N, C-alpha and C positions, 0 to 999 in steps of 0.2 A: 775714665773708667778704673776702679783699683783694684790692683793684682791679689790675690790671696797668695800669704806667706803659706810655702810646703815646709811641711817639717819634714826633715832628712832623718830618719831612724837606721841606725846601725845596727846588726844583726851580729852575736857572736858567740861562737857554740863552743862549749865548754866539754872535751872529748877525750881529754887526756889526764893523766897523773900530774901533780903540782909537779914532777920532776921531767915530766916530758914524755914519760911511759906512756901508751896506747891505752886506753880503759875500757870497760865490757862496755856493746855498743847499747846494751841495758842502762848503763847509765849518763848517756848522753842528755843534755838539757842546754837550753837556749835561752840567751836573754839578749832584751832590743831593749836600747835605748836611746834618748832626744831630748835636744832642749826645745822649750817653746816658750810661748809668754809667760807661762805658768812657773815655769820651772825646767826640771826636771821629768820626764816620763819615763815609766820601767815598766816592762813585760816581761814576764817568764814563763816556759814552758818547761819540766822538769819530770822527770822519773821520781816519782812518789814511793819510796823505801819501807814507810809506813814505822820510822823510827817513833821512839817514844818523847811524846810534844813536852813543852815547859809546863811545869805546874803551876802555873799563871793564866792570868786569860787574855786574849788575844791582842797585840797593841804593841807598846815599846816595851823592850825585853832584855834584860842585862845578862851579860853572856850568853848570848842567844850563839856563839860558835860553836857550844858544846854539844848543840842539836842539829838536827837536820836543816840546812839553809843553803842557798844561794846565796853569794857577797860578788857585790859592783865594789870596786874600788877606782874614786877618778881624780885627776892629779892635774896640776898646774908645773911648771917649771921654777916656781918659786919653793917647791916644798909643802904647798898646802895640799893637801886631800881627803875626800868623803869616803870613809867606808859604810855602806850601806849591805846589812844583812837581812833578807828575808825568807821567813818558812812556812811549809805549807800549812799550818793552821791559823794564820794571820797574825801570829809575832813578828816584829820587825827590832831592829836597830841601826841607827845613824849617828856616827862617830865625825865630828870635824877634826883634821889632825894639821897641827901648824910647822909639819916637821915627823920625822919616824919617830911614831908610838909618843906623841905629845898632843894628847889631846884637849883642844881648845874648846871644843864642846861637847856636851853629850845629852843635853836635853832637848835633840831635836824631833819633833812632833813630825807626822807624815800622814798621808792617805795610803792605805795597802786594803787590797780584795783579793781573797782566794778563793780557789773551788777545787777541789779534787773530783774527777772523773774517770773511772777505769785505769787506776792505776798512774796517771800522770795529775799535777797540779799545776793549776795555772794561777798566775799572779799578777798584779796592774797595781802600780803605784806612783805618786805627783810627788814629791820634794820641792818644797817652793825655793825659786831661786834666789831668796836671804839667805839659804845654807851655806849655797854654791860658791866653791873659791871661784875667782875672777880667773879668764883664760884658761879653762879644763882643756889639756891636750893631750891625756895621755891616762889610760883605764886599764884594767884587767877584770875579770871576771871568773868566780871560781863557785866551787860546790861542793860540800860535806856532807856524809851521811854514813850510816854504822855504828858500833860499838867496838870499844878499843877489844882486845888487840885488833880485830878488823876496821877498824874505822879507816873509811876510804878520805882522800882529798885529792878533787880534780880538778883544773885552770882550764882557762881556755890560751890562755899564754903560761908555759912554764917557768919557774922561779927557782935559782939554783939555791944550793944549800943541804945540810944532812939530814935536814929535816923541814916542813911545809912551813913556811913562813911569808904569808902573804903581803905583809910592811915592807915590800922592796918597788917603791915606786920607781927608780932609776931600770926598773925592768918592766914596766908598766908597756903597753905599744902605742904608737899615735892614734890619735882617735882625733878626727875632726868635728871639731864644735861647730854650732851654728854659726856662720859669718857676723850676725846681729848681735849674738852674745858678747861681751867685752872679755 
Protein backbone atom coordinates (compact mmCIF):
# COMPACT_ATOMS: atom_id res chain seq x y z
CA UNK A 1 0.00 0.00 0.00
CA UNK A 2 1.38 3.39 -1.02
CA UNK A 3 1.02 6.31 1.41
CA UNK A 4 -0.02 9.68 0.09
CA UNK A 5 2.26 12.60 0.94
CA UNK A 6 0.40 15.27 2.90
CA UNK A 7 1.16 18.85 1.96
CA UNK A 8 1.95 20.97 5.03
CA UNK A 9 0.51 24.48 4.68
CA UNK A 10 1.93 27.48 6.51
CA UNK A 11 -0.72 30.09 7.39
CA UNK A 12 0.55 33.59 8.05
CA UNK A 13 -1.49 36.58 9.16
CA UNK A 14 -0.62 40.10 8.05
CA UNK A 15 -2.09 42.21 10.85
CA UNK A 16 0.50 44.82 11.76
CA UNK A 17 2.26 47.70 10.10
CA UNK A 18 5.72 47.12 8.67
CA UNK A 19 7.32 48.56 11.84
CA UNK A 20 5.33 46.41 14.29
CA UNK A 21 2.55 48.86 15.15
CA UNK A 22 -0.91 47.29 15.17
CA UNK A 23 -2.86 47.65 11.92
CA UNK A 24 -6.60 48.21 11.75
CA UNK A 25 -8.66 45.01 12.10
CA UNK A 26 -10.17 45.76 8.68
CA UNK A 27 -6.70 45.50 7.09
CA UNK A 28 -6.04 41.92 8.20
CA UNK A 29 -4.94 39.57 5.40
CA UNK A 30 -3.92 35.93 5.34
CA UNK A 31 -1.43 34.07 3.18
CA UNK A 32 -1.09 30.30 3.13
CA UNK A 33 1.73 28.60 1.23
CA UNK A 34 3.15 25.13 0.79
CA UNK A 35 5.67 23.26 -1.31
CA UNK A 36 4.31 20.32 -3.27
CA UNK A 37 5.36 18.21 -6.25
CA UNK A 38 4.48 21.00 -8.72
CA UNK A 39 6.18 23.83 -6.84
CA UNK A 40 4.93 26.47 -4.43
CA UNK A 41 1.19 26.83 -3.90
CA UNK A 42 -0.09 30.12 -2.49
CA UNK A 43 -3.57 31.03 -1.20
CA UNK A 44 -4.54 34.59 -0.31
CA UNK A 45 -7.51 36.03 1.57
CA UNK A 46 -7.36 39.82 1.85
CA UNK A 47 -9.54 42.86 2.40
CA UNK A 48 -10.30 44.46 -0.96
CA UNK A 49 -9.43 48.18 -0.67
CA UNK A 50 -10.62 49.03 -4.18
CA UNK A 51 -7.42 50.87 -5.12
CA UNK A 52 -7.02 51.77 -8.79
CA UNK A 53 -5.69 48.70 -10.66
CA UNK A 54 -2.72 48.75 -13.05
CA UNK A 55 -3.59 49.98 -16.55
CA UNK A 56 -2.50 46.65 -18.06
CA UNK A 57 -4.18 43.33 -18.67
CA UNK A 58 -4.00 40.83 -15.79
CA UNK A 59 -0.82 38.77 -15.72
CA UNK A 60 2.83 39.62 -15.14
CA UNK A 61 3.02 43.34 -14.33
CA UNK A 62 6.14 45.42 -13.70
CA UNK A 63 6.26 47.70 -10.63
CA UNK A 64 3.20 46.04 -9.13
CA UNK A 65 4.29 47.20 -5.65
CA UNK A 66 2.89 50.63 -6.61
CA UNK A 67 -0.64 49.18 -6.44
CA UNK A 68 -2.76 47.20 -3.98
CA UNK A 69 -0.83 43.96 -3.42
CA UNK A 70 -0.07 41.05 -1.15
CA UNK A 71 3.61 40.07 -1.20
CA UNK A 72 5.33 36.87 -0.15
CA UNK A 73 9.12 36.68 0.17
CA UNK A 74 10.86 33.29 0.53
CA UNK A 75 14.59 32.96 1.18
CA UNK A 76 17.38 30.50 1.83
CA UNK A 77 20.43 31.01 4.04
CA UNK A 78 22.69 31.51 0.99
CA UNK A 79 21.19 34.95 0.26
CA UNK A 80 18.82 33.92 -2.54
CA UNK A 81 15.18 34.90 -2.30
CA UNK A 82 12.00 34.99 -4.32
CA UNK A 83 9.65 37.98 -4.20
CA UNK A 84 6.06 37.22 -5.19
CA UNK A 85 3.48 39.99 -5.58
CA UNK A 86 -0.22 39.44 -6.18
CA UNK A 87 -2.96 41.97 -6.93
CA UNK A 88 -6.72 41.55 -6.56
CA UNK A 89 -7.35 42.06 -10.29
CA UNK A 90 -5.17 39.15 -11.47
CA UNK A 91 -1.84 40.97 -11.81
CA UNK A 92 1.33 39.41 -10.43
CA UNK A 93 5.07 39.91 -10.32
CA UNK A 94 7.74 37.34 -9.45
CA UNK A 95 11.40 38.26 -9.04
CA UNK A 96 14.30 36.00 -8.11
CA UNK A 97 17.22 37.63 -6.30
CA UNK A 98 20.79 36.36 -5.81
CA UNK A 99 21.44 38.89 -3.05
CA UNK A 100 19.72 41.94 -1.60
CA UNK A 101 18.10 43.73 -4.58
CA UNK A 102 20.33 41.82 -7.04
CA UNK A 103 17.78 40.60 -9.57
CA UNK A 104 18.78 37.28 -11.04
CA UNK A 105 15.56 36.59 -12.94
CA UNK A 106 12.46 38.65 -13.70
CA UNK A 107 10.80 36.71 -16.53
CA UNK A 108 9.00 34.31 -14.20
CA UNK A 109 5.54 33.21 -15.26
CA UNK A 110 3.12 31.55 -12.91
CA UNK A 111 -0.48 30.48 -12.61
CA UNK A 112 -2.63 33.03 -10.73
CA UNK A 113 -6.39 33.33 -10.32
CA UNK A 114 -8.39 35.82 -8.26
CA UNK A 115 -11.95 36.65 -7.34
CA UNK A 116 -13.44 39.51 -5.36
CA UNK A 117 -16.44 38.67 -3.15
CA UNK A 118 -18.18 41.08 -0.76
CA UNK A 119 -15.18 43.27 0.03
CA UNK A 120 -12.66 40.43 0.20
CA UNK A 121 -10.38 39.15 -2.51
CA UNK A 122 -9.12 35.61 -2.82
CA UNK A 123 -6.16 34.49 -4.87
CA UNK A 124 -4.53 31.18 -5.69
CA UNK A 125 -1.16 30.81 -7.35
CA UNK A 126 1.26 28.10 -8.34
CA UNK A 127 4.95 28.84 -8.89
CA UNK A 128 6.89 26.12 -10.70
CA UNK A 129 9.60 24.46 -8.62
CA UNK A 130 12.09 25.38 -11.38
CA UNK A 131 11.93 29.02 -10.18
CA UNK A 132 12.40 28.33 -6.48
CA UNK A 133 15.71 28.76 -4.68
CA UNK A 134 16.89 25.54 -3.06
CA UNK A 135 16.66 24.98 0.69
CA UNK A 136 14.06 27.63 1.41
CA UNK A 137 13.93 28.24 5.15
CA UNK A 138 12.80 31.82 5.83
CA UNK A 139 9.84 33.94 4.74
CA UNK A 140 7.76 37.03 5.35
CA UNK A 141 4.47 38.32 3.96
CA UNK A 142 3.35 41.89 3.35
CA UNK A 143 0.34 43.90 2.21
CA UNK A 144 0.30 47.33 0.60
CA UNK A 145 -2.72 49.50 -0.17
CA UNK A 146 -3.91 53.10 -0.34
CA UNK A 147 -2.64 56.22 -2.04
CA UNK A 148 0.04 58.65 -0.84
CA UNK A 149 0.12 60.22 1.66
CA UNK A 150 -2.13 57.56 3.24
CA UNK A 151 -0.40 54.52 1.74
CA UNK A 152 -0.27 51.61 4.20
CA UNK A 153 2.52 49.03 4.44
CA UNK A 154 1.75 45.96 6.55
CA UNK A 155 3.76 42.89 7.50
CA UNK A 156 3.29 39.48 9.03
CA UNK A 157 6.59 40.10 10.86
CA UNK A 158 7.97 43.64 11.28
CA UNK A 159 11.13 44.90 9.60
CA UNK A 160 13.31 47.67 11.05
CA UNK A 161 14.26 50.96 9.50
CA UNK A 162 13.05 54.52 9.02
CA UNK A 163 10.73 53.48 6.14
CA UNK A 164 9.25 50.24 4.78
CA UNK A 165 11.98 48.05 3.26
CA UNK A 166 10.86 44.48 2.60
CA UNK A 167 14.23 43.40 1.15
CA UNK A 168 15.66 42.37 4.53
CA UNK A 169 15.82 38.57 4.35
CA UNK A 170 17.90 38.37 7.55
CA UNK A 171 14.70 39.49 9.37
CA UNK A 172 12.45 36.92 7.68
CA UNK A 173 11.06 34.30 10.02
CA UNK A 174 12.02 30.62 9.98
CA UNK A 175 9.76 28.52 7.83
CA UNK A 176 9.85 24.74 7.61
CA UNK A 177 9.70 23.73 3.97
CA UNK A 178 8.64 20.24 3.01
CA UNK A 179 11.25 17.68 4.09
CA UNK A 180 11.20 16.26 0.56
CA UNK A 181 12.46 19.56 -0.93
CA UNK A 182 16.28 19.91 -1.03
